C-alpha positions, 0 to 999 in steps of 0.5 A: 683688446688687450694692450699690445706686447709688440708693435709691427710696422710696415716699412715703405710709406709708413716708417720710411718716406718713399717720396723723398728720393723724387723730392731730392731730385725734383729739379732734374725730374720736372714740375710733375715730380710728385705725379712721377713719384706717385706713379713709381709707387703705384706701379711698384705695388702693382708688380708685387701684386701681379707677381704674387697672383700669377704664382710662385714661378713668377716671383721677383723680389721687391727690389726687382719690382722697384727697378721695373717700376722705375723703368716704366715710369721713365718710359711713361713720362719721357725721362731718358737720363740714365744717370738720374735713373741710377741716382733715384735707385740709389736714393731709394735704398736710403729712403729717410725715416719720417721725422717723428719715427725714431722718437716714436720707436724709442718710446715704444721700446722704453715702454717695454714693447717689442718692435719690428718691421714686416715688409715687402722689401727684400733683406738687403734693401731693408738692412740698408734702409734701416741703417741709413734711416738711423732706426736699426737699433730701435727694432728687434727684427726686420722681417721680409716677405722673402721668407715665404716667397709671396708679397702682402697681403697674403696671410702667410706674410702676417704669420711671420710676425707671430712666428718671430715673437711667439705671440698671437696677432691679437696681442700685437699692433700692426701699423701701416700707411697702406690701407690695403695692408691695414685691412689685411692685418685687421682681417688676420687678427692684428690690432691694426692702425692706419697712418693717413698722412695726406687725409686720403679718403676712407678705404675698406671701411677702415674708418671707425673700425681701426684708429687712424693717425695723421703721423706716428707721433701719437702712437705711443700714447695710443698703445698705452691707453 
């Protein structure tokens, strides 16, 4: 594969730590806060997939999916504090970047690569998130699925990166911590890379088919090799 001219990133779970809001408020959630956080994330994604599969008339943006998923999690885990609910949503708007992400993005920019986010997030929540994470100035663009009205892994989402940069997917890297997102990007034609922070099992036969990183710190060296 040719060296990439651009690096396209998933946002939530890849550059931004989606479990940080629950961790910050763990004392008020309880000892099972990790499971609560995992359930919130899974239900958020489930709602996005179902709303895509059931057609355009059922589309709700990712912020709505996030709110609806938190409602479900509160009911499932017997949480009844409306103040906590509001604080979790506010914290989610400002999910922090993983510690190595800013230096990694800076290194890619210095190496001459274009950098962008391609995310399920809706434009306002993404703009708020990248500013809060301190990475807005390290990105050439932040692309939202709202431009096409359907969530990942629909192919029209990945096409947004080609249109933005005028490049074929084959000359762009696509980096995601979500294996289903990595698999979709690979099938679309990107140089896909999976970030597997927790040592999760292989999915979609990605291991061996794409590079797998334990975090983002090694990415600049990988893309320059």
